[in-house]
TORKOL-4160 file (C-alpha; in steps of 0.2 Angstrom, whole numbers, padded with zeros to 4 digits, m for minus):
205
<pt num="1" X="0033" Y="0033" Z="m0102"/>
<pt num="2" X="0018" Y="0022" Z="m0104"/>
<pt num="3" X="0002" Y="0031" Z="m0100"/>
<pt num="4" X="0010" Y="0048" Z="m0101"/>
<pt num="5" X="0003" Y="0061" Z="m0112"/>
<pt num="6" X="0014" Y="0072" Z="m0123"/>
<pt num="7" X="0012" Y="0091" Z="m0124"/>
<pt num="8" X="0006" Y="0090" Z="m0142"/>
<pt num="9" X="m0008" Y="0077" Z="m0137"/>
<pt num="10" X="m0013" Y="0089" Z="m0123"/>
<pt num="11" X="m0014" Y="0104" Z="m0135"/>
<pt num="12" X="m0024" Y="0093" Z="m0147"/>
<pt num="13" X="m0036" Y="0088" Z="m0134"/>
<pt num="14" X="m0038" Y="0106" Z="m0128"/>
<pt num="15" X="m0041" Y="0112" Z="m0145"/>
<pt num="16" X="m0054" Y="0098" Z="m0148"/>
<pt num="17" X="m0063" Y="0103" Z="m0132"/>
<pt num="18" X="m0062" Y="0122" Z="m0138"/>
<pt num="19" X="m0070" Y="0118" Z="m0154"/>
<pt num="20" X="m0084" Y="0108" Z="m0146"/>
<pt num="21" X="m0088" Y="0123" Z="m0134"/>
<pt num="22" X="m0088" Y="0135" Z="m0149"/>
<pt num="23" X="m0100" Y="0123" Z="m0158"/>
<pt num="24" X="m0111" Y="0122" Z="m0143"/>
<pt num="25" X="m0111" Y="0141" Z="m0141"/>
<pt num="26" X="m0116" Y="0142" Z="m0160"/>
<pt num="27" X="m0132" Y="0133" Z="m0156"/>
<pt num="28" X="m0137" Y="0148" Z="m0145"/>
<pt num="29" X="m0128" Y="0163" Z="m0154"/>
<pt num="30" X="m0134" Y="0160" Z="m0172"/>
<pt num="31" X="m0152" Y="0157" Z="m0168"/>
<pt num="32" X="m0151" Y="0172" Z="m0157"/>
<pt num="33" X="m0144" Y="0182" Z="m0172"/>
<pt num="34" X="m0159" Y="0176" Z="m0182"/>
<pt num="35" X="m0170" Y="0180" Z="m0168"/>
<pt num="36" X="m0164" Y="0198" Z="m0168"/>
<pt num="37" X="m0168" Y="0200" Z="m0187"/>
<pt num="38" X="m0185" Y="0192" Z="m0184"/>
<pt num="39" X="m0189" Y="0205" Z="m0170"/>
<pt num="40" X="m0186" Y="0219" Z="m0183"/>
<pt num="41" X="m0197" Y="0211" Z="m0196"/>
<pt num="42" X="m0212" Y="0207" Z="m0185"/>
<pt num="43" X="m0213" Y="0225" Z="m0180"/>
<pt num="44" X="m0225" Y="0225" Z="m0195"/>
<pt num="45" X="m0236" Y="0213" Z="m0185"/>
<pt num="46" X="m0244" Y="0204" Z="m0200"/>
<pt num="47" X="m0227" Y="0200" Z="m0206"/>
<pt num="48" X="m0223" Y="0186" Z="m0194"/>
<pt num="49" X="m0225" Y="0171" Z="m0206"/>
<pt num="50" X="m0213" Y="0177" Z="m0220"/>
<pt num="51" X="m0201" Y="0182" Z="m0206"/>
<pt num="52" X="m0203" Y="0165" Z="m0198"/>
<pt num="53" X="m0199" Y="0157" Z="m0215"/>
<pt num="54" X="m0184" Y="0169" Z="m0216"/>
<pt num="55" X="m0178" Y="0163" Z="m0200"/>
<pt num="56" X="m0179" Y="0145" Z="m0206"/>
<pt num="57" X="m0170" Y="0150" Z="m0222"/>
<pt num="58" X="m0155" Y="0158" Z="m0212"/>
<pt num="59" X="m0154" Y="0143" Z="m0200"/>
<pt num="60" X="m0155" Y="0130" Z="m0214"/>
<pt num="61" X="m0140" Y="0139" Z="m0223"/>
<pt num="62" X="m0131" Y="0139" Z="m0207"/>
<pt num="63" X="m0134" Y="0120" Z="m0203"/>
<pt num="64" X="m0131" Y="0115" Z="m0221"/>
<pt num="65" X="m0118" Y="0126" Z="m0228"/>
<pt num="66" X="m0110" Y="0134" Z="m0212"/>
<pt num="67" X="m0116" Y="0151" Z="m0217"/>
<pt num="68" X="m0114" Y="0161" Z="m0201"/>
<pt num="69" X="m0123" Y="0177" Z="m0207"/>
<pt num="70" X="m0139" Y="0172" Z="m0199"/>
<pt num="71" X="m0145" Y="0190" Z="m0196"/>
<pt num="72" X="m0143" Y="0195" Z="m0214"/>
<pt num="73" X="m0149" Y="0178" Z="m0220"/>
<pt num="74" X="m0166" Y="0181" Z="m0212"/>
<pt num="75" X="m0168" Y="0197" Z="m0223"/>
<pt num="76" X="m0163" Y="0187" Z="m0238"/>
<pt num="77" X="m0176" Y="0174" Z="m0234"/>
<pt num="78" X="m0189" Y="0187" Z="m0231"/>
<pt num="79" X="m0186" Y="0194" Z="m0249"/>
<pt num="80" X="m0190" Y="0176" Z="m0255"/>
<pt num="81" X="m0206" Y="0173" Z="m0245"/>
<pt num="82" X="m0215" Y="0189" Z="m0242"/>
<pt num="83" X="m0225" Y="0189" Z="m0258"/>
<pt num="84" X="m0232" Y="0171" Z="m0257"/>
<pt num="85" X="m0234" Y="0171" Z="m0238"/>
<pt num="86" X="m0240" Y="0189" Z="m0233"/>
<pt num="87" X="m0258" Y="0187" Z="m0238"/>
<pt num="88" X="m0259" Y="0171" Z="m0228"/>
<pt num="89" X="m0250" Y="0179" Z="m0213"/>
<pt num="90" X="m0263" Y="0194" Z="m0213"/>
<pt num="91" X="m0278" Y="0182" Z="m0214"/>
<pt num="92" X="m0271" Y="0171" Z="m0199"/>
<pt num="93" X="m0267" Y="0187" Z="m0189"/>
<pt num="94" X="m0285" Y="0192" Z="m0190"/>
<pt num="95" X="m0291" Y="0174" Z="m0186"/>
<pt num="96" X="m0279" Y="0173" Z="m0171"/>
<pt num="97" X="m0285" Y="0190" Z="m0164"/>
<pt num="98" X="m0303" Y="0183" Z="m0165"/>
<pt num="99" X="m0299" Y="0167" Z="m0157"/>
<pt num="100" X="m0289" Y="0175" Z="m0143"/>
<pt num="101" X="m0304" Y="0187" Z="m0140"/>
<pt num="102" X="m0316" Y="0172" Z="m0139"/>
<pt num="103" X="m0305" Y="0163" Z="m0127"/>
<pt num="104" X="m0304" Y="0179" Z="m0116"/>
<pt num="105" X="m0323" Y="0180" Z="m0116"/>
<pt num="106" X="m0325" Y="0162" Z="m0113"/>
<pt num="107" X="m0313" Y="0162" Z="m0098"/>
<pt num="108" X="m0324" Y="0172" Z="m0088"/>
<pt num="109" X="m0339" Y="0161" Z="m0091"/>
<pt num="110" X="m0344" Y="0144" Z="m0084"/>
<pt num="111" X="m0354" Y="0129" Z="m0090"/>
<pt num="112" X="m0352" Y="0113" Z="m0100"/>
<pt num="113" X="m0355" Y="0122" Z="m0117"/>
<pt num="114" X="m0342" Y="0136" Z="m0112"/>
<pt num="115" X="m0329" Y="0123" Z="m0108"/>
<pt num="116" X="m0332" Y="0114" Z="m0124"/>
<pt num="117" X="m0330" Y="0130" Z="m0134"/>
<pt num="118" X="m0315" Y="0135" Z="m0124"/>
<pt num="119" X="m0307" Y="0118" Z="m0128"/>
<pt num="120" X="m0311" Y="0119" Z="m0147"/>
<pt num="121" X="m0303" Y="0136" Z="m0148"/>
<pt num="122" X="m0288" Y="0130" Z="m0138"/>
<pt num="123" X="m0286" Y="0115" Z="m0150"/>
<pt num="124" X="m0288" Y="0126" Z="m0165"/>
<pt num="125" X="m0274" Y="0138" Z="m0159"/>
<pt num="126" X="m0263" Y="0123" Z="m0155"/>
<pt num="127" X="m0266" Y="0116" Z="m0172"/>
<pt num="128" X="m0263" Y="0133" Z="m0180"/>
<pt num="129" X="m0246" Y="0135" Z="m0171"/>
<pt num="130" X="m0240" Y="0118" Z="m0176"/>
<pt num="131" X="m0245" Y="0120" Z="m0194"/>
<pt num="132" X="m0238" Y="0137" Z="m0197"/>
<pt num="133" X="m0221" Y="0132" Z="m0189"/>
<pt num="134" X="m0221" Y="0117" Z="m0201"/>
<pt num="135" X="m0225" Y="0129" Z="m0215"/>
<pt num="136" X="m0211" Y="0140" Z="m0211"/>
<pt num="137" X="m0199" Y="0125" Z="m0210"/>
<pt num="138" X="m0206" Y="0118" Z="m0227"/>
<pt num="139" X="m0203" Y="0135" Z="m0236"/>
<pt num="140" X="m0186" Y="0137" Z="m0228"/>
<pt num="141" X="m0180" Y="0120" Z="m0234"/>
<pt num="142" X="m0187" Y="0122" Z="m0252"/>
<pt num="143" X="m0188" Y="0141" Z="m0255"/>
<pt num="144" X="m0189" Y="0138" Z="m0274"/>
<pt num="145" X="m0205" Y="0127" Z="m0273"/>
<pt num="146" X="m0223" Y="0133" Z="m0275"/>
<pt num="147" X="m0233" Y="0138" Z="m0260"/>
<pt num="148" X="m0245" Y="0123" Z="m0263"/>
<pt num="149" X="m0230" Y="0112" Z="m0261"/>
<pt num="150" X="m0225" Y="0121" Z="m0245"/>
<pt num="151" X="m0243" Y="0118" Z="m0238"/>
<pt num="152" X="m0243" Y="0100" Z="m0243"/>
<pt num="153" X="m0226" Y="0097" Z="m0234"/>
<pt num="154" X="m0232" Y="0107" Z="m0219"/>
<pt num="155" X="m0248" Y="0097" Z="m0217"/>
<pt num="156" X="m0238" Y="0081" Z="m0218"/>
<pt num="157" X="m0225" Y="0087" Z="m0206"/>
<pt num="158" X="m0238" Y="0094" Z="m0193"/>
<pt num="159" X="m0252" Y="0081" Z="m0194"/>
<pt num="160" X="m0247" Y="0064" Z="m0201"/>
<pt num="161" X="m0236" Y="0059" Z="m0187"/>
<pt num="162" X="m0240" Y="0061" Z="m0168"/>
<pt num="163" X="m0222" Y="0062" Z="m0163"/>
<pt num="164" X="m0217" Y="0075" Z="m0176"/>
<pt num="165" X="m0233" Y="0086" Z="m0172"/>
<pt num="166" X="m0230" Y="0084" Z="m0153"/>
<pt num="167" X="m0211" Y="0089" Z="m0156"/>
<pt num="168" X="m0216" Y="0105" Z="m0165"/>
<pt num="169" X="m0230" Y="0111" Z="m0153"/>
<pt num="170" X="m0219" Y="0106" Z="m0138"/>
<pt num="171" X="m0205" Y="0117" Z="m0145"/>
<pt num="172" X="m0216" Y="0131" Z="m0149"/>
<pt num="173" X="m0223" Y="0131" Z="m0131"/>
<pt num="174" X="m0207" Y="0127" Z="m0121"/>
<pt num="175" X="m0194" Y="0138" Z="m0130"/>
<pt num="176" X="m0200" Y="0154" Z="m0123"/>
<pt num="177" X="m0201" Y="0147" Z="m0106"/>
<pt num="178" X="m0184" Y="0139" Z="m0106"/>
<pt num="179" X="m0175" Y="0153" Z="m0114"/>
<pt num="180" X="m0179" Y="0165" Z="m0099"/>
<pt num="181" X="m0162" Y="0160" Z="m0093"/>
<pt num="182" X="m0154" Y="0169" Z="m0107"/>
<pt num="183" X="m0155" Y="0188" Z="m0107"/>
<pt num="184" X="m0169" Y="0193" Z="m0119"/>
<pt num="185" X="m0171" Y="0175" Z="m0122"/>
<pt num="186" X="m0189" Y="0174" Z="m0126"/>
<pt num="187" X="m0187" Y="0188" Z="m0138"/>
<pt num="188" X="m0172" Y="0181" Z="m0147"/>
<pt num="189" X="m0174" Y="0162" Z="m0145"/>
<pt num="190" X="m0193" Y="0160" Z="m0142"/>
<pt num="191" X="m0197" Y="0158" Z="m0161"/>
<pt num="192" X="m0180" Y="0153" Z="m0168"/>
<pt num="193" X="m0177" Y="0138" Z="m0157"/>
<pt num="194" X="m0194" Y="0130" Z="m0162"/>
<pt num="195" X="m0190" Y="0133" Z="m0181"/>
<pt num="196" X="m0173" Y="0125" Z="m0178"/>
<pt num="197" X="m0182" Y="0110" Z="m0170"/>
<pt num="198" X="m0193" Y="0110" Z="m0185"/>
<pt num="199" X="m0179" Y="0109" Z="m0197"/>
<pt num="200" X="m0171" Y="0094" Z="m0187"/>
<pt num="201" X="m0188" Y="0085" Z="m0186"/>
<pt num="202" X="m0190" Y="0088" Z="m0205"/>
<pt num="203" X="m0173" Y="0080" Z="m0208"/>
<pt num="204" X="m0180" Y="0064" Z="m0201"/>
<pt num="205" X="m0197" Y="0065" Z="m0209"/>
């Protein structure tokens, strides 16, 4: 009859909806798997930057090639990135600790100079977060390039476009907050979602 749906059409529609649901779940599941590997790697504290690049490497392979081995993929990426990125990671860990200590000290003071210094430190931290997220993305997208190329690409991604830089920083700040609705969300998704956003932003750069 006109307008009626055959059983095969209903099955086909249900199958398409099921695939869409699975695809949507994948955007949580696979970043969470990468996040679990990231948590293991950052137990070394100063290892966060090569671990972040490893997350980007695994998520890029998942997006581009359909490789679902995101947990193992982070360790594969780590092996590519730890030598060139670990010295930078150690240096930035020390710098961040100093900056956070200064902010903690300034937070208990008052006066125009204190406010100015506080804002300078906060701005530098925001710029550092944006740049290093972009650096992890740049390395993940071109793992065989030289570190100097990664740095140039990261600078362009982070600082030559206000919308791109805002998207990166916004994702880094918002992801840990919004992932609170997922069990262990900030731990598993707080860093991987910003990297995924960075990869999507880089696609349009």
